[in-house]
N, CA, C and O atoms as a Tripos MOL2 file, in Angstrom:
@<TRIPOS>MOLECULE
protein
  280   279    70     0     0
PROTEIN
NO_CHARGES

@<TRIPOS>ATOM
      1 N         -12.6270   -5.9830  -18.8020 N.3       1 MET1
      2 CA        -11.6440   -4.9570  -19.0530 C.3       1 MET1
      3 C         -10.5750   -5.0620  -17.9570 C.2       1 MET1
      4 O         -10.8830   -5.2520  -16.7810 O.2       1 MET1
      5 N          -9.3330   -4.9340  -18.3730 N.am      2 MET2
      6 CA         -8.2320   -4.9710  -17.4120 C.3       2 MET2
      7 C          -7.5160   -3.6260  -17.4230 C.2       2 MET2
      8 O          -7.2900   -3.0430  -18.4830 O.2       2 MET2
      9 N          -7.1630   -3.1400  -16.2390 N.am      3 PHE3
     10 CA         -6.3840   -1.9180  -16.1580 C.3       3 PHE3
     11 C          -5.5910   -1.9030  -14.8670 C.2       3 PHE3
     12 O          -5.9130   -2.5980  -13.9040 O.2       3 PHE3
     13 N          -4.5490   -1.0940  -14.8730 N.am      4 VAL4
     14 CA         -3.7090   -0.9090  -13.6920 C.3       4 VAL4
     15 C          -3.7800    0.5630  -13.3370 C.2       4 VAL4
     16 O          -3.7560    1.4250  -14.2160 O.2       4 VAL4
     17 N          -3.8690    0.8470  -12.0470 N.am      5 ASP5
     18 CA         -4.0060    2.2310  -11.6190 C.3       5 ASP5
     19 C          -3.1190    2.4570  -10.3980 C.2       5 ASP5
     20 O          -2.8820    1.5360   -9.6180 O.2       5 ASP5
     21 N          -2.6340    3.6830  -10.2380 N.am      6 ASP6
     22 CA         -1.8760    4.0910   -9.0600 C.3       6 ASP6
     23 C          -0.6320    3.2460   -8.8070 C.2       6 ASP6
     24 O          -0.5120    2.6000   -7.7660 O.2       6 ASP6
     25 N           0.2660    3.2560   -9.7380 N.am      7 ILE7
     26 CA          1.5560    2.5830   -9.6030 C.3       7 ILE7
     27 C           2.6000    3.6300   -9.2410 C.2       7 ILE7
     28 O           2.5940    4.7260   -9.8010 O.2       7 ILE7
     29 N           3.4850    3.3120   -8.3210 N.am      8 VAL8
     30 CA          4.5450    4.2340   -7.9190 C.3       8 VAL8
     31 C           5.8880    3.5740   -8.1910 C.2       8 VAL8
     32 O           6.1480    2.4660   -7.7220 O.2       8 VAL8
     33 N           6.7430    4.2580   -8.9520 N.am      9 LEU9
     34 CA          8.1160    3.8270   -9.1870 C.3       9 LEU9
     35 C           9.0250    4.8750   -8.5620 C.2       9 LEU9
     36 O           8.8030    6.0710   -8.7520 O.2       9 LEU9
     37 N          10.0310    4.4580   -7.8290 N.am     10 CYS10
     38 CA         10.9190    5.3940   -7.1480 C.3      10 CYS10
     39 C          12.3660    5.1370   -7.5530 C.2      10 CYS10
     40 O          12.7720    3.9980   -7.7840 O.2      10 CYS10
     41 N          13.1300    6.2160   -7.6330 N.am     11 ASN11
     42 CA         14.5510    6.1040   -7.8990 C.3      11 ASN11
     43 C          15.2120    7.4310   -7.5740 C.2      11 ASN11
     44 O          14.5640    8.4770   -7.6030 O.2      11 ASN11
     45 N          16.4870    7.3910   -7.2670 N.am     12 THR12
     46 CA         17.2280    8.6250   -6.9760 C.3      12 THR12
     47 C          17.9350    9.1590   -8.2160 C.2      12 THR12
     48 O          18.5120   10.2460   -8.1790 O.2      12 THR12
     49 N          17.8960    8.4100   -9.3060 N.am     13 ASN13
     50 CA         18.5720    8.8080  -10.5370 C.3      13 ASN13
     51 C          17.5440    8.9130  -11.6660 C.2      13 ASN13
     52 O          16.8180    7.9570  -11.9390 O.2      13 ASN13
     53 N          17.4830   10.0750  -12.3180 N.am     14 ARG14
     54 CA         16.4820   10.3220  -13.3610 C.3      14 ARG14
     55 C          16.6030    9.3390  -14.5280 C.2      14 ARG14
     56 O          15.5920    8.8180  -14.9990 O.2      14 ARG14
     57 N          17.8170    9.0820  -14.9970 N.am     15 ALA15
     58 CA         18.0080    8.1640  -16.1310 C.3      15 ALA15
     59 C          17.5530    6.7510  -15.7670 C.2      15 ALA15
     60 O          16.9330    6.0680  -16.5820 O.2      15 ALA15
     61 N          17.8590    6.3190  -14.5560 N.am     16 GLU16
     62 CA         17.4330    4.9910  -14.1110 C.3      16 GLU16
     63 C          15.9130    4.9360  -13.9730 C.2      16 GLU16
     64 O          15.3010    3.9160  -14.2900 O.2      16 GLU16
     65 N          15.3050    6.0120  -13.5090 N.am     17 LEU17
     66 CA         13.8510    6.0660  -13.4100 C.3      17 LEU17
     67 C          13.2220    5.9260  -14.7930 C.2      17 LEU17
     68 O          12.2420    5.1990  -14.9570 O.2      17 LEU17
     69 N          13.7750    6.6100  -15.7810 N.am     18 GLU18
     70 CA         13.2580    6.4980  -17.1460 C.3      18 GLU18
     71 C          13.3820    5.0620  -17.6570 C.2      18 GLU18
     72 O          12.4900    4.5740  -18.3490 O.2      18 GLU18
     73 N          14.4650    4.3940  -17.3250 N.am     19 ARG19
     74 CA         14.6240    2.9890  -17.7200 C.3      19 ARG19
     75 C          13.5570    2.1200  -17.0410 C.2      19 ARG19
     76 O          12.9960    1.2210  -17.6670 O.2      19 ARG19
     77 N          13.2830    2.3900  -15.7710 N.am     20 LYS20
     78 CA         12.2420    1.6350  -15.0600 C.3      20 LYS20
     79 C          10.8660    1.8690  -15.6800 C.2      20 LYS20
     80 O          10.0940    0.9260  -15.8520 O.2      20 LYS20
     81 N          10.5610    3.1150  -16.0120 N.am     21 VAL21
     82 CA          9.2620    3.4400  -16.6120 C.3      21 VAL21
     83 C           9.1260    2.7250  -17.9560 C.2      21 VAL21
     84 O           8.0790    2.1510  -18.2560 O.2      21 VAL21
     85 N          10.1800    2.7610  -18.7560 N.am     22 GLU22
     86 CA         10.1480    2.0910  -20.0630 C.3      22 GLU22
     87 C           9.9930    0.5780  -19.8930 C.2      22 GLU22
     88 O           9.2370   -0.0520  -20.6330 O.2      22 GLU22
     89 N          10.6940   -0.0020  -18.9340 N.am     23 SER23
     90 CA         10.5890   -1.4330  -18.6710 C.3      23 SER23
     91 C           9.1690   -1.7940  -18.2170 C.2      23 SER23
     92 O           8.6090   -2.7970  -18.6570 O.2      23 SER23
     93 N           8.6000   -0.9770  -17.3450 N.am     24 TRP24
     94 CA          7.2320   -1.1960  -16.8560 C.3      24 TRP24
     95 C           6.2430   -1.1280  -18.0190 C.2      24 TRP24
     96 O           5.3330   -1.9500  -18.1210 O.2      24 TRP24
     97 N           6.4310   -0.1410  -18.8930 N.am     25 LYS25
     98 CA          5.5710    0.0240  -20.0720 C.3      25 LYS25
     99 C           5.6250   -1.2230  -20.9520 C.2      25 LYS25
    100 O           4.5840   -1.7290  -21.3710 O.2      25 LYS25
    101 N           6.8230   -1.7190  -21.2330 N.am     26 LYS26
    102 CA          6.9730   -2.9080  -22.0790 C.3      26 LYS26
    103 C           6.3350   -4.1280  -21.4170 C.2      26 LYS26
    104 O           5.7020   -4.9390  -22.0930 O.2      26 LYS26
    105 N           6.4960   -4.2630  -20.1080 N.am     27 SER27
    106 CA          5.8920   -5.3780  -19.3820 C.3      27 SER27
    107 C           4.3690   -5.3440  -19.4800 C.2      27 SER27
    108 O           3.7340   -6.3650  -19.7410 O.2      27 SER27
    109 N           3.7970   -4.1800  -19.2720 N.am     28 LEU28
    110 CA          2.3400   -4.0430  -19.3450 C.3      28 LEU28
    111 C           1.8320   -4.3170  -20.7520 C.2      28 LEU28
    112 O           0.8680   -5.0610  -20.9370 O.2      28 LEU28
    113 N           2.4860   -3.7110  -21.7500 N.am     29 GLU29
    114 CA          2.0290   -3.8890  -23.1200 C.3      29 GLU29
    115 C           2.1680   -5.3330  -23.5740 C.2      29 GLU29
    116 O           1.3920   -5.7980  -24.4080 O.2      29 GLU29
    117 N           3.1570   -6.0540  -23.0300 N.am     30 GLY30
    118 CA          3.3100   -7.4680  -23.3420 C.3      30 GLY30
    119 C           2.1580   -8.3100  -22.8250 C.2      30 GLY30
    120 O           1.9670   -9.4500  -23.2490 O.2      30 GLY30
    121 N           1.3860   -7.7330  -21.8970 N.am     31 ARG31
    122 CA          0.2320   -8.4200  -21.3310 C.3      31 ARG31
    123 C          -1.0890   -7.7950  -21.7760 C.2      31 ARG31
    124 O          -2.1460   -8.0670  -21.2050 O.2      31 ARG31
    125 N          -1.0080   -6.9540  -22.8050 N.am     32 GLY32
    126 CA         -2.2190   -6.3540  -23.3640 C.3      32 GLY32
    127 C          -2.7110   -5.1040  -22.6640 C.2      32 GLY32
    128 O          -3.8210   -4.6480  -22.9400 O.2      32 GLY32
    129 N          -1.9140   -4.5310  -21.7600 N.am     33 LEU33
    130 CA         -2.3040   -3.3080  -21.0520 C.3      33 LEU33
    131 C          -1.5560   -2.1200  -21.6330 C.2      33 LEU33
    132 O          -0.5760   -2.3000  -22.3550 O.2      33 LEU33
    133 N          -2.0040   -0.9130  -21.3280 N.am     34 LYS34
    134 CA         -1.3590    0.2950  -21.8250 C.3      34 LYS34
    135 C          -1.1630    1.3020  -20.7030 C.2      34 LYS34
    136 O          -1.9290    1.3280  -19.7400 O.2      34 LYS34
    137 N          -0.1390    2.1280  -20.8310 N.am     35 ILE35
    138 CA          0.0690    3.2600  -19.9310 C.3      35 ILE35
    139 C          -0.5300    4.4890  -20.5990 C.2      35 ILE35
    140 O          -0.2370    4.7700  -21.7610 O.2      35 ILE35
    141 N          -1.3560    5.2130  -19.8800 N.am     36 SER36
    142 CA         -1.9120    6.4580  -20.4030 C.3      36 SER36
    143 C          -0.9010    7.5700  -20.1860 C.2      36 SER36
    144 O          -0.6650    7.9820  -19.0500 O.2      36 SER36
    145 N          -0.3060    8.0560  -21.2550 N.am     37 ARG37
    146 CA          0.6930    9.1180  -21.1320 C.3      37 ARG37
    147 C           0.0690   10.4240  -20.6490 C.2      37 ARG37
    148 O           0.7410   11.2290  -20.0040 O.2      37 ARG37
    149 N          -1.2020   10.6410  -20.9550 N.am     38 LYS38
    150 CA         -1.8840   11.8560  -20.5050 C.3      38 LYS38
    151 C          -2.0720   11.8550  -18.9910 C.2      38 LYS38
    152 O          -2.0280   12.9120  -18.3610 O.2      38 LYS38
    153 N          -2.2810   10.6820  -18.4060 N.am     39 LYS39
    154 CA         -2.5150   10.5820  -16.9720 C.3      39 LYS39
    155 C          -1.2360   10.3400  -16.1730 C.2      39 LYS39
    156 O          -1.2180   10.5430  -14.9590 O.2      39 LYS39
    157 N          -0.1760    9.9120  -16.8370 N.am     40 THR40
    158 CA          1.0660    9.5820  -16.1380 C.3      40 THR40
    159 C           1.7700   10.8550  -15.7140 C.2      40 THR40
    160 O           1.9720   11.7630  -16.5210 O.2      40 THR40
    161 N           2.1400   10.9180  -14.4520 N.am     41 GLU41
    162 CA          2.8050   12.1100  -13.9200 C.3      41 GLU41
    163 C           3.8800   11.6840  -12.9400 C.2      41 GLU41
    164 O           3.9050   10.5460  -12.4730 O.2      41 GLU41
    165 N           4.7620   12.6160  -12.6400 N.am     42 TYR42
    166 CA          5.8050   12.2990  -11.6690 C.3      42 TYR42
    167 C           5.9440   13.4140  -10.6560 C.2      42 TYR42
    168 O           5.6600   14.5810  -10.9250 O.2      42 TYR42
    169 N           6.3900   13.0100   -9.4850 N.am     43 LEU43
    170 CA          6.5950   13.9060   -8.3570 C.3      43 LEU43
    171 C           8.0580   13.8180   -7.9800 C.2      43 LEU43
    172 O           8.5900   12.7270   -7.7730 O.2      43 LEU43
    173 N           8.6960   14.9470   -7.8920 N.am     44 GLU44
    174 CA         10.1160   14.9800   -7.5500 C.3      44 GLU44
    175 C          10.2820   15.5740   -6.1600 C.2      44 GLU44
    176 O           9.7140   16.6210   -5.8480 O.2      44 GLU44
    177 N          11.0620   14.9010   -5.3330 N.am     45 PHE45
    178 CA         11.3580   15.4340   -4.0150 C.3      45 PHE45
    179 C          12.7900   15.0770   -3.6600 C.2      45 PHE45
    180 O          13.2880   14.0170   -4.0420 O.2      45 PHE45
    181 N          13.4460   15.9620   -2.9310 N.am     46 ASN46
    182 CA         14.8460   15.7670   -2.5470 C.3      46 ASN46
    183 C          15.7010   15.3910   -3.7510 C.2      46 ASN46
    184 O          16.6140   14.5730   -3.6380 O.2      46 ASN46
    185 N          15.4090   15.9830   -4.8940 N.am     47 GLY47
    186 CA         16.0980   15.5910   -6.1160 C.3      47 GLY47
    187 C          16.8450   16.7420   -6.7580 C.2      47 GLY47
    188 O          17.1520   17.7560   -6.1310 O.2      47 GLY47
    189 N          17.1220   16.5420   -8.0240 N.am     48 GLU48
    190 CA         17.9000   17.5080   -8.7880 C.3      48 GLU48
    191 C          17.1540   18.8230   -8.9960 C.2      48 GLU48
    192 O          17.7740   19.8800   -9.1210 O.2      48 GLU48
    193 N          15.8220   18.7570   -9.0340 N.am     49 GLY49
    194 CA         15.0400   19.9760   -9.1740 C.3      49 GLY49
    195 C          14.8500   20.4510  -10.5950 C.2      49 GLY49
    196 O          13.9040   21.1900  -10.8680 O.2      49 GLY49
    197 N          15.7030   20.0570  -11.4970 N.am     50 ASN50
    198 CA         15.5950   20.4660  -12.8960 C.3      50 ASN50
    199 C          15.4710   19.2370  -13.7800 C.2      50 ASN50
    200 O          15.7320   18.1140  -13.3480 O.2      50 ASN50
    201 N          15.0800   19.4600  -14.9870 N.am     51 GLY51
    202 CA         14.9870   18.3580  -15.9300 C.3      51 GLY51
    203 C          13.5730   17.8490  -16.0510 C.2      51 GLY51
    204 O          12.6250   18.4430  -15.5380 O.2      51 GLY51
    205 N          13.4560   16.7400  -16.7400 N.am     52 GLU52
    206 CA         12.1500   16.1550  -16.9820 C.3      52 GLU52
    207 C          12.3010   14.6480  -17.1000 C.2      52 GLU52
    208 O          13.3990   14.1330  -17.3120 O.2      52 GLU52
    209 N          11.1940   13.9600  -16.9620 N.am     53 VAL53
    210 CA         11.1690   12.5090  -17.1180 C.3      53 VAL53
    211 C          10.4640   12.2220  -18.4310 C.2      53 VAL53
    212 O           9.3930   12.7630  -18.7090 O.2      53 VAL53
    213 N          11.0770   11.3650  -19.2350 N.am     54 MET54
    214 CA         10.5670   11.0740  -20.5640 C.3      54 MET54
    215 C          10.0850    9.6270  -20.6450 C.2      54 MET54
    216 O          10.6030    8.7460  -19.9580 O.2      54 MET54
    217 N           9.0990    9.4010  -21.4860 N.am     55 LEU55
    218 CA          8.6310    8.0650  -21.8280 C.3      55 LEU55
    219 C           8.4780    8.0450  -23.3360 C.2      55 LEU55
    220 O           7.5860    8.6940  -23.8830 O.2      55 LEU55
    221 N           9.3340    7.3120  -24.0020 N.am     56 GLN56
    222 CA          9.3530    7.2450  -25.4630 C.3      56 GLN56
    223 C           9.3550    8.6400  -26.0810 C.2      56 GLN56
    224 O           8.5030    8.9680  -26.9070 O.2      56 GLN56
    225 N          10.3120    9.4450  -25.6750 N.am     57 GLU57
    226 CA         10.5240   10.7970  -26.1970 C.3      57 GLU57
    227 C           9.3640   11.7510  -25.9450 C.2      57 GLU57
    228 O           9.2700   12.7960  -26.5870 O.2      57 GLU57
    229 N           8.4830   11.4020  -25.0180 N.am     58 GLU58
    230 CA          7.3930   12.2870  -24.6290 C.3      58 GLU58
    231 C           7.5660   12.6520  -23.1610 C.2      58 GLU58
    232 O           7.7140   11.7780  -22.3070 O.2      58 GLU58
    233 N           7.5460   13.9640  -22.8740 N.am     59 ARG59
    234 CA          7.7480   14.4410  -21.5130 C.3      59 ARG59
    235 C           6.5240   14.1400  -20.6690 C.2      59 ARG59
    236 O           5.3930   14.4120  -21.0730 O.2      59 ARG59
    237 N           6.7600   13.5730  -19.4890 N.am     60 LEU60
    238 CA          5.6760   13.3090  -18.5510 C.3      60 LEU60
    239 C           5.3820   14.5660  -17.7410 C.2      60 LEU60
    240 O           6.2630   15.4020  -17.5400 O.2      60 LEU60
    241 N           4.1570   14.6960  -17.2830 N.am     61 ASN61
    242 CA          3.7510   15.8550  -16.4870 C.3      61 ASN61
    243 C           4.3760   15.7960  -15.1040 C.2      61 ASN61
    244 O           4.3150   14.7720  -14.4240 O.2      61 ASN61
    245 N           4.9820   16.9100  -14.6950 N.am     62 LYS62
    246 CA          5.5460   17.0250  -13.3540 C.3      62 LYS62
    247 C           4.5120   17.7020  -12.4560 C.2      62 LYS62
    248 O           3.9200   18.7140  -12.8330 O.2      62 LYS62
    249 N           4.3000   17.1400  -11.2730 N.am     63 VAL63
    250 CA          3.3250   17.6910  -10.3330 C.3      63 VAL63
    251 C           4.0060   17.9880   -9.0010 C.2      63 VAL63
    252 O           5.0790   17.4580   -8.7110 O.2      63 VAL63
    253 N           3.3790   18.8340   -8.2010 N.am     64 LYS64
    254 CA          3.9180   19.1590   -6.8740 C.3      64 LYS64
    255 C           3.3360   18.2420   -5.7990 C.2      64 LYS64
    256 O           3.9000   18.1210   -4.7120 O.2      64 LYS64
    257 N           2.2120   17.6010   -6.1010 N.am     65 SER65
    258 CA          1.5920   16.6420   -5.1930 C.3      65 SER65
    259 C           0.6390   15.7600   -6.0030 C.2      65 SER65
    260 O           0.2310   16.1130   -7.1090 O.2      65 SER65
    261 N           0.2990   14.6180   -5.4330 N.am     66 PHE66
    262 CA         -0.7270   13.7920   -6.0660 C.3      66 PHE66
    263 C          -1.4470   12.9960   -4.9910 C.2      66 PHE66
    264 O          -0.9090   12.7170   -3.9200 O.2      66 PHE66
    265 N          -2.6740   12.6450   -5.3140 N.am     67 LYS67
    266 CA         -3.4870   11.8610   -4.3850 C.3      67 LYS67
    267 C          -3.3370   10.4000   -4.7520 C.2      67 LYS67
    268 O          -3.3290   10.0380   -5.9290 O.2      67 LYS67
    269 N          -3.2190    9.5710   -3.7420 N.am     68 TYR68
    270 CA         -3.0550    8.1440   -3.9450 C.3      68 TYR68
    271 C          -4.2310    7.4030   -3.3450 C.2      68 TYR68
    272 O          -4.5770    7.6140   -2.1830 O.2      68 TYR68
    273 N          -4.8410    6.5450   -4.1220 N.am     69 LEU69
    274 CA         -5.9980    5.7510   -3.6890 C.3      69 LEU69
    275 C          -7.1290    6.6000   -3.1360 C.2      69 LEU69
    276 O          -7.5560    6.4410   -1.9930 O.2      69 LEU69
    277 N          -7.5920    7.4900   -3.9690 N.am     70 VAL70
    278 CA         -8.6920    8.3710   -3.5760 C.3      70 VAL70
    279 C         -10.0150    7.7530   -3.9500 C.2      70 VAL70
    280 O         -11.0650    8.3450   -3.7010 O.2      70 VAL70
@<TRIPOS>BOND
     1     1     2 1
     2     2     3 1
     3     3     4 2
     4     3     5 am
     5     5     6 1
     6     6     7 1
     7     7     8 2
     8     7     9 am
     9     9    10 1
    10    10    11 1
    11    11    12 2
    12    11    13 am
    13    13    14 1
    14    14    15 1
    15    15    16 2
    16    15    17 am
    17    17    18 1
    18    18    19 1
    19    19    20 2
    20    19    21 am
    21    21    22 1
    22    22    23 1
    23    23    24 2
    24    23    25 am
    25    25    26 1
    26    26    27 1
    27    27    28 2
    28    27    29 am
    29    29    30 1
    30    30    31 1
    31    31    32 2
    32    31    33 am
    33    33    34 1
    34    34    35 1
    35    35    36 2
    36    35    37 am
    37    37    38 1
    38    38    39 1
    39    39    40 2
    40    39    41 am
    41    41    42 1
    42    42    43 1
    43    43    44 2
    44    43    45 am
    45    45    46 1
    46    46    47 1
    47    47    48 2
    48    47    49 am
    49    49    50 1
    50    50    51 1
    51    51    52 2
    52    51    53 am
    53    53    54 1
    54    54    55 1
    55    55    56 2
    56    55    57 am
    57    57    58 1
    58    58    59 1
    59    59    60 2
    60    59    61 am
    61    61    62 1
    62    62    63 1
    63    63    64 2
    64    63    65 am
    65    65    66 1
    66    66    67 1
    67    67    68 2
    68    67    69 am
    69    69    70 1
    70    70    71 1
    71    71    72 2
    72    71    73 am
    73    73    74 1
    74    74    75 1
    75    75    76 2
    76    75    77 am
    77    77    78 1
    78    78    79 1
    79    79    80 2
    80    79    81 am
    81    81    82 1
    82    82    83 1
    83    83    84 2
    84    83    85 am
    85    85    86 1
    86    86    87 1
    87    87    88 2
    88    87    89 am
    89    89    90 1
    90    90    91 1
    91    91    92 2
    92    91    93 am
    93    93    94 1
    94    94    95 1
    95    95    96 2
    96    95    97 am
    97    97    98 1
    98    98    99 1
    99    99   100 2
   100    99   101 am
   101   101   102 1
   102   102   103 1
   103   103   104 2
   104   103   105 am
   105   105   106 1
   106   106   107 1
   107   107   108 2
   108   107   109 am
   109   109   110 1
   110   110   111 1
   111   111   112 2
   112   111   113 am
   113   113   114 1
   114   114   115 1
   115   115   116 2
   116   115   117 am
   117   117   118 1
   118   118   119 1
   119   119   120 2
   120   119   121 am
   121   121   122 1
   122   122   123 1
   123   123   124 2
   124   123   125 am
   125   125   126 1
   126   126   127 1
   127   127   128 2
   128   127   129 am
   129   129   130 1
   130   130   131 1
   131   131   132 2
   132   131   133 am
   133   133   134 1
   134   134   135 1
   135   135   136 2
   136   135   137 am
   137   137   138 1
   138   138   139 1
   139   139   140 2
   140   139   141 am
   141   141   142 1
   142   142   143 1
   143   143   144 2
   144   143   145 am
   145   145   146 1
   146   146   147 1
   147   147   148 2
   148   147   149 am
   149   149   150 1
   150   150   151 1
   151   151   152 2
   152   151   153 am
   153   153   154 1
   154   154   155 1
   155   155   156 2
   156   155   157 am
   157   157   158 1
   158   158   159 1
   159   159   160 2
   160   159   161 am
   161   161   162 1
   162   162   163 1
   163   163   164 2
   164   163   165 am
   165   165   166 1
   166   166   167 1
   167   167   168 2
   168   167   169 am
   169   169   170 1
   170   170   171 1
   171   171   172 2
   172   171   173 am
   173   173   174 1
   174   174   175 1
   175   175   176 2
   176   175   177 am
   177   177   178 1
   178   178   179 1
   179   179   180 2
   180   179   181 am
   181   181   182 1
   182   182   183 1
   183   183   184 2
   184   183   185 am
   185   185   186 1
   186   186   187 1
   187   187   188 2
   188   187   189 am
   189   189   190 1
   190   190   191 1
   191   191   192 2
   192   191   193 am
   193   193   194 1
   194   194   195 1
   195   195   196 2
   196   195   197 am
   197   197   198 1
   198   198   199 1
   199   199   200 2
   200   199   201 am
   201   201   202 1
   202   202   203 1
   203   203   204 2
   204   203   205 am
   205   205   206 1
   206   206   207 1
   207   207   208 2
   208   207   209 am
   209   209   210 1
   210   210   211 1
   211   211   212 2
   212   211   213 am
   213   213   214 1
   214   214   215 1
   215   215   216 2
   216   215   217 am
   217   217   218 1
   218   218   219 1
   219   219   220 2
   220   219   221 am
   221   221   222 1
   222   222   223 1
   223   223   224 2
   224   223   225 am
   225   225   226 1
   226   226   227 1
   227   227   228 2
   228   227   229 am
   229   229   230 1
   230   230   231 1
   231   231   232 2
   232   231   233 am
   233   233   234 1
   234   234   235 1
   235   235   236 2
   236   235   237 am
   237   237   238 1
   238   238   239 1
   239   239   240 2
   240   239   241 am
   241   241   242 1
   242   242   243 1
   243   243   244 2
   244   243   245 am
   245   245   246 1
   246   246   247 1
   247   247   248 2
   248   247   249 am
   249   249   250 1
   250   250   251 1
   251   251   252 2
   252   251   253 am
   253   253   254 1
   254   254   255 1
   255   255   256 2
   256   255   257 am
   257   257   258 1
   258   258   259 1
   259   259   260 2
   260   259   261 am
   261   261   262 1
   262   262   263 1
   263   263   264 2
   264   263   265 am
   265   265   266 1
   266   266   267 1
   267   267   268 2
   268   267   269 am
   269   269   270 1
   270   270   271 1
   271   271   272 2
   272   271   273 am
   273   273   274 1
   274   274   275 1
   275   275   276 2
   276   275   277 am
   277   277   278 1
   278   278   279 1
   279   279   280 2
@<TRIPOS>SUBSTRUCTURE
     1 MET1         2 RESIDUE 1 A MET
     2 MET2         6 RESIDUE 1 A MET
     3 PHE3        10 RESIDUE 1 A PHE
     4 VAL4        14 RESIDUE 1 A VAL
     5 ASP5        18 RESIDUE 1 A ASP
     6 ASP6        22 RESIDUE 1 A ASP
     7 ILE7        26 RESIDUE 1 A ILE
     8 VAL8        30 RESIDUE 1 A VAL
     9 LEU9        34 RESIDUE 1 A LEU
    10 CYS10       38 RESIDUE 1 A CYS
    11 ASN11       42 RESIDUE 1 A ASN
    12 THR12       46 RESIDUE 1 A THR
    13 ASN13       50 RESIDUE 1 A ASN
    14 ARG14       54 RESIDUE 1 A ARG
    15 ALA15       58 RESIDUE 1 A ALA
    16 GLU16       62 RESIDUE 1 A GLU
    17 LEU17       66 RESIDUE 1 A LEU
    18 GLU18       70 RESIDUE 1 A GLU
    19 ARG19       74 RESIDUE 1 A ARG
    20 LYS20       78 RESIDUE 1 A LYS
    21 VAL21       82 RESIDUE 1 A VAL
    22 GLU22       86 RESIDUE 1 A GLU
    23 SER23       90 RESIDUE 1 A SER
    24 TRP24       94 RESIDUE 1 A TRP
    25 LYS25       98 RESIDUE 1 A LYS
    26 LYS26      102 RESIDUE 1 A LYS
    27 SER27      106 RESIDUE 1 A SER
    28 LEU28      110 RESIDUE 1 A LEU
    29 GLU29      114 RESIDUE 1 A GLU
    30 GLY30      118 RESIDUE 1 A GLY
    31 ARG31      122 RESIDUE 1 A ARG
    32 GLY32      126 RESIDUE 1 A GLY
    33 LEU33      130 RESIDUE 1 A LEU
    34 LYS34      134 RESIDUE 1 A LYS
    35 ILE35      138 RESIDUE 1 A ILE
    36 SER36      142 RESIDUE 1 A SER
    37 ARG37      146 RESIDUE 1 A ARG
    38 LYS38      150 RESIDUE 1 A LYS
    39 LYS39      154 RESIDUE 1 A LYS
    40 THR40      158 RESIDUE 1 A THR
    41 GLU41      162 RESIDUE 1 A GLU
    42 TYR42      166 RESIDUE 1 A TYR
    43 LEU43      170 RESIDUE 1 A LEU
    44 GLU44      174 RESIDUE 1 A GLU
    45 PHE45      178 RESIDUE 1 A PHE
    46 ASN46      182 RESIDUE 1 A ASN
    47 GLY47      186 RESIDUE 1 A GLY
    48 GLU48      190 RESIDUE 1 A GLU
    49 GLY49      194 RESIDUE 1 A GLY
    50 ASN50      198 RESIDUE 1 A ASN
    51 GLY51      202 RESIDUE 1 A GLY
    52 GLU52      206 RESIDUE 1 A GLU
    53 VAL53      210 RESIDUE 1 A VAL
    54 MET54      214 RESIDUE 1 A MET
    55 LEU55      218 RESIDUE 1 A LEU
    56 GLN56      222 RESIDUE 1 A GLN
    57 GLU57      226 RESIDUE 1 A GLU
    58 GLU58      230 RESIDUE 1 A GLU
    59 ARG59      234 RESIDUE 1 A ARG
    60 LEU60      238 RESIDUE 1 A LEU
    61 ASN61      242 RESIDUE 1 A ASN
    62 LYS62      246 RESIDUE 1 A LYS
    63 VAL63      250 RESIDUE 1 A VAL
    64 LYS64      254 RESIDUE 1 A LYS
    65 SER65      258 RESIDUE 1 A SER
    66 PHE66      262 RESIDUE 1 A PHE
    67 LYS67      266 RESIDUE 1 A LYS
    68 TYR68      270 RESIDUE 1 A TYR
    69 LEU69      274 RESIDUE 1 A LEU
    70 VAL70      278 RESIDUE 1 A VAL
């Protein structure tokens, strides 16, 4: 079984971040992997404060913190 876990994508522009997420999704799926939309979340800091991040017209969960490599 192959899987990818704990990937971090960063950007200062929400639209560009969505493009990166979509590009990452296509890259993974081209290699037989999938992104779990239920587990995918984003953390916003020093940013616009409003809005949402989308992946294929589905809103990703916004969190105030997350644990990395637990």
